[in-house]
N, CA, C and O atoms as CSV, one atom per row, in Angstrom:
chain,resi,resn,atom,element,x,y,z
A,1,UNK,N,N,14.806,-6.075,-6.891
A,1,UNK,CA,C,15.090,-5.475,-5.715
A,1,UNK,C,C,14.944,-5.898,-4.746
A,1,UNK,O,O,15.583,-6.628,-3.988
A,2,UNK,N,N,13.188,-4.964,-4.754
A,2,UNK,CA,C,12.558,-6.055,-3.318
A,2,UNK,C,C,11.516,-7.021,-3.369
A,2,UNK,O,O,10.333,-6.865,-3.066
A,3,UNK,N,N,12.130,-8.102,-3.816
A,3,UNK,CA,C,11.474,-9.327,-4.288
A,3,UNK,C,C,11.823,-10.508,-4.150
A,3,UNK,O,O,11.715,-11.355,-5.037
A,4,UNK,N,N,12.381,-10.750,-2.781
A,4,UNK,CA,C,13.061,-11.620,-1.850
A,4,UNK,C,C,12.336,-12.076,-0.647
A,4,UNK,O,O,12.889,-12.782,0.195
A,5,UNK,N,N,11.011,-11.656,-0.542
A,5,UNK,CA,C,10.322,-12.401,0.611
A,5,UNK,C,C,10.243,-13.944,-0.026
A,5,UNK,O,O,10.010,-14.024,-1.232
A,6,UNK,N,N,10.396,-14.946,0.601
A,6,UNK,CA,C,9.948,-16.749,0.301
A,6,UNK,C,C,8.520,-16.692,0.038
A,6,UNK,O,O,7.900,-15.725,0.479
A,7,UNK,N,N,8.012,-17.447,-0.512
A,7,UNK,CA,C,6.772,-18.001,-1.142
A,7,UNK,C,C,6.039,-18.492,0.307
A,7,UNK,O,O,4.914,-18.222,0.729
A,8,UNK,N,N,6.550,-18.884,0.591
A,8,UNK,CA,C,6.115,-19.746,1.867
A,8,UNK,C,C,5.908,-18.593,3.154
A,8,UNK,O,O,5.436,-19.024,4.206
A,9,UNK,N,N,6.197,-17.417,3.074
A,9,UNK,CA,C,5.007,-16.565,3.936
A,9,UNK,C,C,3.993,-16.191,3.538
A,9,UNK,O,O,3.513,-15.791,2.478
A,10,UNK,N,N,3.560,-16.452,5.020
A,10,UNK,CA,C,1.659,-15.499,4.832
A,10,UNK,C,C,1.382,-15.325,6.342
A,10,UNK,O,O,2.024,-15.547,7.369
A,11,UNK,N,N,0.037,-14.786,6.022
A,11,UNK,CA,C,0.002,-13.973,7.366
A,11,UNK,C,C,-1.922,-14.087,7.860
A,11,UNK,O,O,-2.801,-14.021,7.001
A,12,UNK,N,N,-2.121,-14.203,8.867
A,12,UNK,CA,C,-3.852,-14.446,9.097
A,12,UNK,C,C,-4.330,-13.391,8.866
A,12,UNK,O,O,-3.444,-12.546,8.997
A,13,UNK,N,N,-5.518,-12.820,8.509
A,13,UNK,CA,C,-6.389,-11.710,8.274
A,13,UNK,C,C,-7.542,-11.940,9.630
A,13,UNK,O,O,-8.153,-12.986,9.852
A,14,UNK,N,N,-7.616,-10.880,10.295
A,14,UNK,CA,C,-8.432,-10.722,11.719
A,14,UNK,C,C,-9.066,-10.075,11.567
A,14,UNK,O,O,-8.590,-9.015,11.162
A,15,UNK,N,N,-10.650,-10.119,11.745
A,15,UNK,CA,C,-11.117,-8.823,11.637
A,15,UNK,C,C,-12.336,-9.303,13.284
A,15,UNK,O,O,-12.967,-10.312,13.598
A,16,UNK,N,N,-12.150,-8.084,13.842
A,16,UNK,CA,C,-13.067,-8.104,15.376
A,16,UNK,C,C,-12.496,-9.432,16.145
A,16,UNK,O,O,-13.315,-9.916,16.926
A,17,UNK,N,N,-11.433,-10.004,16.075
A,17,UNK,CA,C,-10.833,-10.941,16.681
A,17,UNK,C,C,-11.198,-12.239,16.220
A,17,UNK,O,O,-10.856,-13.172,16.947
A,18,UNK,N,N,-11.736,-12.470,15.311
A,18,UNK,CA,C,-12.033,-13.572,14.232
A,18,UNK,C,C,-11.314,-13.594,13.045
A,18,UNK,O,O,-11.350,-12.679,12.222
A,19,UNK,N,N,-10.366,-15.076,12.879
A,19,UNK,CA,C,-9.643,-15.249,11.796
A,19,UNK,C,C,-10.704,-15.283,10.868
A,19,UNK,O,O,-11.720,-15.924,11.139
A,20,UNK,N,N,-10.554,-14.477,9.470
A,20,UNK,CA,C,-11.428,-14.316,8.007
A,20,UNK,C,C,-10.889,-15.341,7.344
A,20,UNK,O,O,-11.569,-16.164,6.732
A,21,UNK,N,N,-9.279,-15.371,7.441
A,21,UNK,CA,C,-8.436,-15.770,6.137
A,21,UNK,C,C,-6.886,-16.012,5.898
A,21,UNK,O,O,-5.953,-15.444,6.468
A,22,UNK,N,N,-6.859,-16.555,5.354
A,22,UNK,CA,C,-5.204,-16.506,5.226
A,22,UNK,C,C,-4.795,-15.482,4.118
A,22,UNK,O,O,-5.672,-15.310,3.272
A,23,UNK,N,N,-3.621,-14.752,3.945
A,23,UNK,CA,C,-2.740,-14.108,3.040
A,23,UNK,C,C,-1.336,-14.673,2.438
A,23,UNK,O,O,-0.280,-14.607,3.067
A,24,UNK,N,N,-1.457,-15.223,1.169
A,24,UNK,CA,C,-0.023,-15.299,1.030
A,24,UNK,C,C,0.964,-13.849,0.627
A,24,UNK,O,O,0.660,-13.063,-0.270
A,25,UNK,N,N,2.007,-13.742,1.383
A,25,UNK,CA,C,2.963,-12.237,1.209
A,25,UNK,C,C,3.987,-12.791,0.064
A,25,UNK,O,O,4.972,-13.474,0.342
A,26,UNK,N,N,3.646,-12.430,-1.178
A,26,UNK,CA,C,4.715,-12.643,-1.921
A,26,UNK,C,C,5.826,-11.227,-2.174
A,26,UNK,O,O,6.851,-11.281,-2.854
A,27,UNK,N,N,5.477,-10.388,-1.673
A,27,UNK,CA,C,6.585,-9.261,-2.237
A,27,UNK,C,C,7.085,-8.644,-0.604
A,27,UNK,O,O,6.563,-8.923,0.476
A,28,UNK,N,N,8.139,-7.826,-0.844
A,28,UNK,CA,C,8.292,-6.981,0.394
A,28,UNK,C,C,9.854,-7.971,0.689
A,28,UNK,O,O,10.445,-8.810,0.009
A,29,UNK,N,N,10.116,-7.322,2.127
A,29,UNK,CA,C,11.106,-7.560,3.134
A,29,UNK,C,C,10.785,-8.272,4.256
A,29,UNK,O,O,9.713,-8.063,4.824
A,30,UNK,N,N,11.750,-9.277,4.746
A,30,UNK,CA,C,11.781,-9.829,6.042
A,30,UNK,C,C,11.465,-9.045,6.938
A,30,UNK,O,O,11.783,-7.997,6.376
A,31,UNK,N,N,10.921,-8.618,8.309
A,31,UNK,CA,C,11.169,-8.232,9.735
A,31,UNK,C,C,12.699,-8.643,9.874
A,31,UNK,O,O,13.115,-9.799,9.794
A,32,UNK,N,N,13.852,-6.941,10.205
A,32,UNK,CA,C,14.639,-7.103,10.025
A,32,UNK,C,C,15.953,-6.866,9.052
A,32,UNK,O,O,17.126,-6.555,9.257
A,33,UNK,N,N,15.382,-7.086,8.216
A,33,UNK,CA,C,16.438,-6.944,6.691
A,33,UNK,C,C,16.367,-5.363,7.321
A,33,UNK,O,O,15.483,-4.732,7.901
A,34,UNK,N,N,17.965,-5.010,6.842
A,34,UNK,CA,C,18.624,-4.147,7.050
A,34,UNK,C,C,18.105,-2.832,5.964
A,34,UNK,O,O,18.207,-1.646,6.279
A,35,UNK,N,N,17.601,-3.266,4.787
A,35,UNK,CA,C,17.025,-2.158,3.716
A,35,UNK,C,C,15.633,-1.242,4.212
A,35,UNK,O,O,15.180,-0.149,3.871
A,36,UNK,N,N,15.161,-2.430,5.327
A,36,UNK,CA,C,13.647,-1.920,6.128
A,36,UNK,C,C,13.429,-0.388,6.358
A,36,UNK,O,O,12.541,0.340,5.914
A,37,UNK,N,N,14.731,-0.036,7.362
A,37,UNK,CA,C,14.351,1.378,7.890
A,37,UNK,C,C,14.321,2.209,6.762
A,37,UNK,O,O,13.295,2.849,6.531
A,38,UNK,N,N,15.571,2.316,5.822
A,38,UNK,CA,C,16.502,3.222,4.795
A,38,UNK,C,C,14.424,3.382,3.758
A,38,UNK,O,O,13.934,4.502,3.610
A,39,UNK,N,N,13.718,2.192,3.294
A,39,UNK,CA,C,12.502,2.415,2.611
A,39,UNK,C,C,11.662,2.428,3.247
A,39,UNK,O,O,10.698,2.541,2.489
A,40,UNK,N,N,11.138,2.363,4.776
A,40,UNK,CA,C,10.237,3.043,5.115
A,40,UNK,C,C,10.644,4.774,5.370
A,40,UNK,O,O,9.671,5.521,5.268
A,41,UNK,N,N,11.684,5.292,5.617
A,41,UNK,CA,C,11.882,6.594,5.914
A,41,UNK,C,C,12.029,7.064,4.228
A,41,UNK,O,O,11.877,8.282,4.314
A,42,UNK,N,N,12.169,6.859,3.259
A,42,UNK,CA,C,11.860,6.863,2.134
A,42,UNK,C,C,10.191,7.330,1.626
A,42,UNK,O,O,9.592,8.320,1.205
A,43,UNK,N,N,9.965,6.065,1.944
A,43,UNK,CA,C,8.399,6.299,1.692
A,43,UNK,C,C,7.450,7.074,2.718
A,43,UNK,O,O,6.230,7.130,2.560
A,44,UNK,N,N,8.007,7.560,3.591
A,44,UNK,CA,C,7.457,8.136,4.445
A,44,UNK,C,C,7.736,10.309,4.638
A,44,UNK,O,O,7.109,11.172,5.251
A,45,UNK,N,N,8.669,10.330,3.962
A,45,UNK,CA,C,9.444,11.602,3.407
A,45,UNK,C,C,8.710,12.544,2.644
A,45,UNK,O,O,8.991,13.735,2.784
A,46,UNK,N,N,7.519,12.089,1.598
A,46,UNK,CA,C,6.865,12.520,1.078
A,46,UNK,C,C,5.859,13.224,1.866
A,46,UNK,O,O,5.687,14.441,1.800
A,47,UNK,N,N,4.916,12.088,2.934
A,47,UNK,CA,C,3.886,12.560,3.279
A,47,UNK,C,C,4.371,13.356,4.273
A,47,UNK,O,O,3.485,14.141,4.610
A,48,UNK,N,N,5.645,13.553,5.064
A,48,UNK,CA,C,6.283,14.222,6.019
A,48,UNK,C,C,5.687,15.656,5.807
A,48,UNK,O,O,4.942,16.344,6.504
A,49,UNK,N,N,6.363,15.883,4.429
A,49,UNK,CA,C,6.675,17.114,3.964
A,49,UNK,C,C,5.083,17.446,3.837
A,49,UNK,O,O,4.795,18.531,4.342
A,50,UNK,N,N,3.865,16.647,3.197
A,50,UNK,CA,C,2.829,17.518,2.685
A,50,UNK,C,C,2.465,17.989,3.847
A,50,UNK,O,O,2.089,19.159,3.913
A,51,UNK,N,N,2.506,17.117,5.079
A,51,UNK,CA,C,1.981,17.401,6.078
A,51,UNK,C,C,2.485,18.712,7.105
A,51,UNK,O,O,1.840,19.422,7.877
A,52,UNK,N,N,3.596,18.689,6.822
A,52,UNK,CA,C,4.428,20.099,7.463
A,52,UNK,C,C,3.586,21.392,6.324
A,52,UNK,O,O,3.077,22.391,6.832
A,53,UNK,N,N,3.562,21.175,4.874
A,53,UNK,CA,C,2.820,22.171,4.375
A,53,UNK,C,C,1.829,22.528,4.462
A,53,UNK,O,O,1.657,23.742,4.351
A,54,UNK,N,N,0.721,21.679,4.695
A,54,UNK,CA,C,-0.643,21.674,5.132
A,54,UNK,C,C,-0.665,22.527,6.310
A,54,UNK,O,O,-1.452,23.471,6.369
A,55,UNK,N,N,0.119,22.269,7.222
A,55,UNK,CA,C,0.235,22.813,8.688
A,55,UNK,C,C,0.432,24.539,8.423
A,55,UNK,O,O,-0.202,25.546,8.738
A,56,UNK,N,N,1.605,24.260,7.711
A,56,UNK,CA,C,1.692,26.245,7.664
A,56,UNK,C,C,0.840,26.522,6.739
A,56,UNK,O,O,0.771,27.746,6.859
A,57,UNK,N,N,0.020,26.194,5.751
A,57,UNK,CA,C,-1.014,26.839,5.503
A,57,UNK,C,C,-2.173,26.900,5.866
A,57,UNK,O,O,-3.072,27.478,5.254
A,58,UNK,N,N,-2.287,26.241,7.023
A,58,UNK,CA,C,-3.349,26.570,8.019
A,58,UNK,C,C,-4.538,25.936,7.708
A,58,UNK,O,O,-5.632,26.299,8.140
A,59,UNK,N,N,-4.334,24.909,6.901
A,59,UNK,CA,C,-5.447,23.628,6.227
A,59,UNK,C,C,-5.314,22.377,6.891
A,59,UNK,O,O,-5.589,21.345,6.279
A,60,UNK,N,N,-4.901,22.345,8.140
A,60,UNK,CA,C,-4.305,21.070,8.863
A,60,UNK,C,C,-5.899,20.756,9.731
A,60,UNK,O,O,-6.115,21.799,10.349
A,61,UNK,N,N,-6.779,19.997,9.940
A,61,UNK,CA,C,-7.793,19.557,11.046
A,61,UNK,C,C,-7.455,18.539,11.356
A,61,UNK,O,O,-6.800,17.889,10.541
A,62,UNK,N,N,-7.738,18.009,12.574
A,62,UNK,CA,C,-7.884,16.925,13.045
A,62,UNK,C,C,-8.858,15.700,12.724
A,62,UNK,O,O,-10.074,15.869,12.816
A,63,UNK,N,N,-8.260,14.315,12.302
A,63,UNK,CA,C,-9.371,13.650,12.011
A,63,UNK,C,C,-9.466,12.607,13.367
A,63,UNK,O,O,-8.452,12.297,13.992
A,64,UNK,N,N,-10.989,12.052,13.776
A,64,UNK,CA,C,-10.901,11.158,14.943
A,64,UNK,C,C,-10.288,9.574,14.384
A,64,UNK,O,O,-10.520,9.065,13.287
A,65,UNK,N,N,-9.786,9.232,15.053
A,65,UNK,CA,C,-9.798,7.827,14.676
A,65,UNK,C,C,-10.714,6.522,15.179
A,65,UNK,O,O,-10.530,6.277,16.372
A,66,UNK,N,N,-11.532,5.757,14.603
A,66,UNK,CA,C,-12.949,5.525,15.466
A,66,UNK,C,C,-12.364,3.680,15.207
A,66,UNK,O,O,-11.759,3.389,14.175
A,67,UNK,N,N,-12.527,3.101,15.797
A,67,UNK,CA,C,-11.898,1.981,16.327
A,67,UNK,C,C,-13.090,0.794,16.545
A,67,UNK,O,O,-12.789,-0.306,17.007
């Protein structure tokens, strides 16, 4: 169903502003595919419900993001 990405797609892996390698992309959707927004929402919905439930239960804690 979601195996349409051409085998020639690849991306660079970058760590601290230095390229550390290349990675081939074998699965997924191409940017601009009409299914992308729907699949994003389907994947995000369970996470959103869990967050709402956690906040309602008073168990929500802020987590710092360290870059």
